[in-house]
C-alpha positions in Angstrom: 0.0 0.0 0.0 1.3 3.5 -0.9 2.5 5.8 1.9 0.5 9.0 1.5 1.9 12.3 2.5 -1.0 14.6 3.4 -0.6 18.4 3.4 -2.5 21.3 4.9 -2.2 24.8 3.4 -3.5 27.5 5.7 -4.3 30.7 3.9 -6.7 32.0 6.5 -4.6 35.0 7.5 -4.3 34.2 11.2 -3.3 37.8 12.0 -6.8 38.9 11.2 -8.3 36.9 14.1 -9.4 39.0 17.0 -9.6 36.6 20.0 -10.1 38.4 23.3 -9.4 35.7 25.9 -6.8 33.3 24.4 -3.6 33.2 22.4 -3.9 31.7 18.9 -2.1 28.7 20.1 -4.5 28.2 23.0 -7.4 28.6 20.7 -6.0 26.0 18.3 -5.5 23.6 21.2 -9.1 24.0 22.2 -10.2 23.3 18.7 -8.0 20.3 18.5 -9.9 18.6 21.4 -13.0 18.7 19.3 -15.0 19.4 22.4 -17.9 21.9 21.8 -17.6 23.6 25.2 -13.9 24.2 24.7 -14.6 25.9 21.3 -17.6 27.8 22.6 -15.2 29.4 25.1 -13.2 31.1 22.3 -14.4 34.7 22.5 -14.0 37.1 19.6 -13.8 36.9 15.8 -11.9 33.9 14.4 -11.4 31.4 11.7 -9.1 28.6 13.0 -7.7 25.4 11.7 -6.0 22.8 13.9 -4.3 19.5 12.8 -3.1 16.4 14.5 -1.9 13.7 12.2 -4.5 13.0 9.6 -7.3 14.8 11.6 -8.0 18.4 10.7 -10.6 20.5 12.6 -11.9 23.9 11.5 -14.2 26.4 13.2 -15.2 30.0 12.6 -17.3 32.8 14.1 -20.4 34.0 12.3 -18.7 37.3 11.1 -16.1 35.9 8.8 -15.9 33.4 5.9 -13.8 30.2 6.0 -13.6 27.9 2.9 -11.7 24.8 2.1 -10.9 22.5 -0.9 -9.5 19.1 -0.9 -7.2 18.4 -3.9 -5.5 15.2 -4.9 -1.8 14.6 -5.6 0.0 11.4 -6.3 1.9 12.0 -3.0 -1.4 12.3 -1.1 -4.3 14.8 -0.4 -3.8 18.5 0.1 -6.3 20.5 2.0 -6.4 24.3 1.2 -8.2 26.5 3.7 -8.8 30.2 2.9 -11.3 33.0 3.4 -11.9 33.3 -0.4 -12.6 31.1 -3.3 -10.1 33.0 -5.5 -7.4 32.5 -3.0 -7.9 28.7 -3.2 -7.9 28.9 -7.0 -4.7 30.9 -7.1 -2.9 28.5 -4.9 -4.1 25.5 -7.0 -2.8 27.3 -10.2 0.6 27.9 -8.6 0.8 24.1 -8.0 -0.6 23.1 -11.4 -3.7 21.6 -9.8 -6.3 24.0 -11.2 -7.7 21.3 -13.4 -9.4 19.8 -10.3 -11.1 23.1 -9.5 -14.6 24.4 -9.8 -16.0 27.0 -7.4 -18.9 24.7 -6.5 -16.3 22.1 -5.3 -15.2 24.5 -2.5 -16.8 24.2 0.9 -17.8 26.8 3.5 -17.3 26.0 7.2 -20.7 26.7 8.6 -20.7 29.1 11.5 -21.1 27.6 15.0 -19.8 24.2 14.0 -16.6 22.3 14.4 -15.9 20.6 11.0 -13.6 17.6 11.2 -11.9 16.0 8.2 -9.7 13.0 7.9 -6.9 13.3 5.3 -7.1 9.8 4.0 -6.8 10.4 0.2 -9.3 8.8 -2.2 -12.2 8.7 -1.9 -12.8 12.1 -0.3 -13.9 11.7 3.3 -17.2 13.1 4.5 -16.8 15.9 7.1 -18.2 15.5 10.6 -20.1 18.5 12.0 -20.3 19.2 15.7 -22.3 22.2 16.9 -20.5 24.3 19.5 -23.1 27.0 20.0 -26.6 26.0 21.1 -28.6 28.8 22.8 -31.7 28.0 24.7 -34.9 29.1 22.9 -37.7 31.0 24.5 -36.1 31.1 28.0 -36.8 34.8 28.8 -40.0 36.2 30.2 -42.5 38.0 28.1 -41.6 41.4 29.8 -40.5 43.5 26.9 -38.7 46.0 29.1 -36.7 43.2 30.7 -36.0 41.6 27.3 -34.9 44.9 25.8 -32.6 45.7 28.7 -31.0 42.3 28.6 -30.5 42.4 24.9 -28.9 45.9 24.8 -26.8 45.1 27.9 -25.3 42.2 26.0 -24.8 44.5 23.0 -23.0 47.1 25.2 -20.8 44.4 26.7 -19.6 43.3 23.3 -19.0 46.9 22.2 -17.1 47.7 25.4 -14.8 44.7 24.9 -14.2 45.7 21.3 -13.6 49.4 22.1 -11.0 48.6 24.8 -8.9 46.8 22.2 -8.7 49.7 19.8 -6.0 52.3 20.2 -7.4 55.5 21.8 -6.2 57.6 18.9 -8.2 55.7 16.3 -11.5 57.1 15.0 -14.5 54.8 14.6 -17.0 54.9 11.8 -20.6 53.6 11.9 -22.3 52.5 8.7 -25.4 54.5 9.4 -28.9 54.9 8.1 -30.9 55.9 11.1 -32.6 52.5 11.1 -33.0 50.3 14.2 -29.8 48.3 13.8 -27.4 51.1 12.8 -29.1 53.5 15.2 -28.6 51.2 18.2 -25.0 50.5 17.0 -24.3 54.2 17.0 -26.0 55.1 20.3 -24.6 52.2 22.3 -20.9 52.9 21.6 -21.6 56.6 22.1 -22.9 55.7 25.6 -20.2 53.1 26.3 -17.4 55.5 25.3 -18.7 58.2 27.7 -19.1 55.7 30.5 -15.5 54.5 30.0 -14.1 58.0 29.8 -13.3 57.8 26.1 -13.8 60.6 23.7 -17.0 60.1 21.8 -15.8 62.6 19.3 -14.0 59.7 17.7 -17.3 58.5 16.3 -18.7 59.4 12.9 -22.1 58.2 11.4 -21.3 57.6 7.8 -24.5 57.6 5.6 -24.4 56.8 1.9 -26.0 59.4 -0.3 -26.6 58.5 -3.9 -29.1 61.3 -4.4 -32.8 61.4 -3.4 -32.5 58.3 -1.3 -34.6 58.3 2.0 -31.7 57.3 4.3 -30.1 60.7 4.2 -33.3 62.4 5.5 -33.9 59.6 8.0 -30.3 59.6 9.4 -30.4 63.4 9.9 -33.8 63.2 11.6 -32.6 60.4 13.9 -29.5 62.2 15.1 -31.1 65.6 15.3 -33.9 64.2 17.6 -31.1 63.3 20.1 -29.0 66.5 19.6 -26.3 64.4 17.9 -26.5 65.8 14.4 -22.8 66.9 14.5 -21.8 63.2 14.2 -23.5 62.8 10.8 -21.2 62.6 7.8 -22.7 62.0 4.3 -20.7 60.0 1.8 -21.8 61.1 -1.6 -21.6 58.9 -4.6 -23.4 58.6 -8.0 -25.5 55.7 -9.4 -22.9 55.4 -12.2 -20.5 54.0 -9.6 -22.7 51.0 -8.8 -21.3 48.0 -10.6 -22.7 44.6 -10.0 -19.8 42.8 -11.7 -17.4 44.4 -9.2 -19.6 43.3 -6.3 -19.8 39.7 -7.5 -16.1 39.5 -7.8 -15.6 40.9 -4.3 -18.2 38.9 -2.4 -18.0 35.7 -4.6 -21.7 35.2 -4.5 -24.7 35.8 -6.7 -27.8 36.1 -4.4 -29.7 39.2 -5.7 -30.4 40.9 -2.3 -26.8 40.3 -1.2 -25.4 41.7 -4.4 -27.6 44.8 -4.1 -26.7 45.4 -0.4 -22.9 44.8 -1.0 -22.9 47.1 -4.0 -24.1 49.9 -1.7 -21.6 49.0 1.0 -18.8 49.0 -1.6 -19.9 52.6 -2.6 -19.9 53.6 1.0 -16.5 52.0 1.8 -15.0 53.5 -1.4 -16.2 56.9 -0.4 -14.8 56.7 3.1 -11.5 55.4 1.9 -11.1 58.2 -0.7 -11.8 60.8 2.0 -9.9 59.1 4.9 -6.9 57.1 3.6 -5.9 55.8 7.0 -9.3 55.0 8.5 -9.4 51.4 9.9 -12.4 50.7 12.1 -16.1 50.4 11.1 -19.1 49.3 13.1 -22.3 48.0 11.5 -25.6 46.5 12.5 -25.5 43.4 10.4 -27.2 40.6 12.1 -29.8 42.7 13.9 -32.6 41.7 11.5 -31.7 38.1 11.8 -31.7 38.1 15.6 -35.1 39.7 15.9 -36.5 37.7 12.9 -37.3 40.9 11.1 -37.6 40.0 7.4 -40.7 40.3 5.2 -42.0 36.7 5.3 -44.3 37.4 2.4 -41.4 37.9 0.1 -40.1 34.4 0.5 -42.6 31.6 -0.6 -40.6 29.1 1.4 -41.3 30.8 4.8 -44.3 31.0 7.1 -44.5 32.6 10.5 -44.4 29.2 12.0 -41.2 28.2 10.3 -39.6 31.5 11.3 -40.4 31.3 15.0 -40.0 27.5 15.4 -36.6 27.0 13.7 -33.7 28.0 15.9 -31.4 30.6 14.3 -33.1 30.1 10.9 -32.0 33.5 9.7 -28.5 33.1 11.0 -27.9 29.6 9.7 -30.5 28.9 7.1 -32.3 25.5 7.3 -29.2 24.0 9.0 -26.4 21.6 8.4 -27.5 18.3 7.0 -30.7 19.7 5.5 -31.5 19.4 1.8 -31.5 23.1 1.2 -28.2 23.7 3.1 -25.5 24.7 0.6 -22.2 23.0 1.2 -20.5 25.6 -1.0 -22.0 28.6 0.8 -23.6 27.6 4.0 -26.9 29.3 4.8 -28.6 32.4 6.3 -26.2 35.0 7.6 -23.5 32.3 7.8 -23.5 32.7 4.1 -24.5 36.3 3.5 -22.1 37.9 6.0 -19.5 37.7 3.3 -21.3 40.7 1.7 -20.1 42.7 4.7 -16.7 41.1 5.6 -15.3 40.8 2.1 -16.5 44.3 1.1 -15.0 46.0 4.2 -11.8 43.9 3.9 -11.5 44.9 0.2 -11.0 48.5 1.2 -8.8 47.7 4.2 -11.3 48.3 7.0 -11.6 46.2 10.2 -15.3 45.8 10.6 -17.3 44.7 13.6 -21.0 43.9 14.1 -21.8 43.2 17.8 -25.1 41.6 16.7 -23.2 38.6 15.4 -21.7 37.7 18.7 -23.0 34.5 20.3 -23.7 36.3 23.6 -26.0 38.7 21.9 -27.6 36.0 19.7 -28.2 33.9 22.8 -30.4 36.7 24.3 -32.3 37.1 21.1 -32.9 33.3 20.8 -34.2 33.4 24.4 -37.0 35.7 23.4 -40.3 33.8 23.6 -41.4 34.8 20.1 -44.4 32.4 20.0 -45.9 33.7 23.3 -45.3 37.3 22.3 -46.7 37.0 18.7 -49.2 34.1 18.9 -48.1 33.6 15.3 -49.1 37.0 14.2 -46.9 38.4 11.4 -47.7 42.1 12.1 -46.9 41.5 15.8 -43.6 39.9 14.9 -42.6 42.9 12.7 -43.4 45.3 15.6 -41.3 43.4 18.2 -37.9 44.5 17.0 -38.5 48.3 17.4 -40.1 47.7 20.8 -37.3 45.5 22.1 -34.4 47.6 20.9 -35.9 51.0 21.7 -36.8 49.9 25.3 -33.4 48.4 25.7 -31.6 51.6 24.5 -33.7 53.7 26.9 -33.0 51.4 29.8 -29.2 51.1 29.2 -28.4 54.5 27.7 -31.2 56.8 28.9 -31.8 58.0 25.4 -35.1 57.8 23.5 -34.3 56.2 20.2 -36.4 57.2 17.2 -37.9 54.1 15.5 -38.6 54.1 11.7 -40.1 51.5 9.5 -37.8 48.8 8.2 -36.0 49.5 5.0 -33.2 47.5 3.3 -29.9 49.3 2.9 -30.1 49.2 -0.9 -33.6 50.8 -0.8 -32.5 53.7 1.5 -29.4 55.0 -0.4 -31.2 55.3 -3.7 -34.9 55.3 -4.8 -36.1 51.8 -5.7 -36.8 52.7 -9.4 -33.3 54.1 -9.8 -31.8 51.0 -8.1 -33.6 48.8 -10.7 -32.1 50.8 -13.5 -28.6 50.1 -12.2 -29.0 46.5 -10.8 -31.8 45.0 -13.0 -30.3 41.5 -13.3 -31.9 38.3 -12.0 -30.1 35.8 -9.8 -29.5 33.5 -12.7 -27.6 36.3 -14.5 -25.5 37.1 -11.5 -24.6 33.4 -11.2 -23.4 33.4 -14.8 -21.3 36.4 -14.1 -19.7 34.7 -11.1 -19.0 31.5 -12.9 -17.5 33.4 -15.8 -14.6 34.4 -13.4 -13.3 30.8 -13.7 -13.9 30.0 -17.3 
């Protein structure tokens, strides 16, 4: 029998991990045990790979992508792990192995799971998935004041930890629209910075203005209502700068809503970078909709109010690992779509952070008794988010947060009809554009 020499190529950029409580080596050792509680104890943002002999284990937090590809060589298998599909492809080309590649053959490590592989050659081994984050559903009372306070306290704790690891001289931008998520992610750090004796003047609320979009007016109204209008900074761009083909290349995906949202974020990040060449840190509210289950159910024929409130972390993870509709190439839910944020900010050299993606914040959200509070009423579900977050902001910060109706990022920066003129393509066309990158 041939003696195989297995190889692991780690392209995950370990220096981009932001682990609060452990060294990288300690985190790898925890992952190496394969014990869910040990990995659950890794606090921060991470994408980690650990190997012992032929066993490889991988795990990541919700806020960053982690992909892998298993190639075959006569010497034995080689596992390539990277944040991007094109990074895997480039490495394969450098080794003359690109003939084995197709983007659909790459695999995404799903958030909140340990993925274990055995490097045993041919045939390819099936990965073993072990969940390391399992919040308790519906554990909180139905008291909305208490729910809101608990939720925003968890948010404030995560923001506080993050802020204390940033040099005191660094400014902090918030991707802002005046909506519930970006509003809470501006007011909470403003409150935390004052409480910690930091200078809140380091904050800026960056709002994308493509002309005649409703977000500019909403953002100004939000901040003016609280006497904080001086923090607002518009980032102007033109619809001519919106290019779906660039977005698809950056995010390596083709889902229409994600392409639209990421196209707007690219315009915002481009504008910030052109104005501030050294700016590093950006806050955003990505994950807030998923946590409070605030998406229009009627726009997705696969969903019902019962499926939304009865399936744990449906919007964060999709239908879940092992289910028919779970994409091995992309994962599901925010575990898939967060690439629209991470890759876009990373593309322009920003270090992004959304506290709504942290397990401690998600755990509070999952503890909300949605069934008792809504009795399966769709309108009541849509009302909950504004009530929970505004009550929590009031309890924790003492500020009365304005609450506006939900609006997607791409629908706030530019009128809907103008958006359709610039981004008219269907998902099937976006998919063709993506695949053409590898033809």
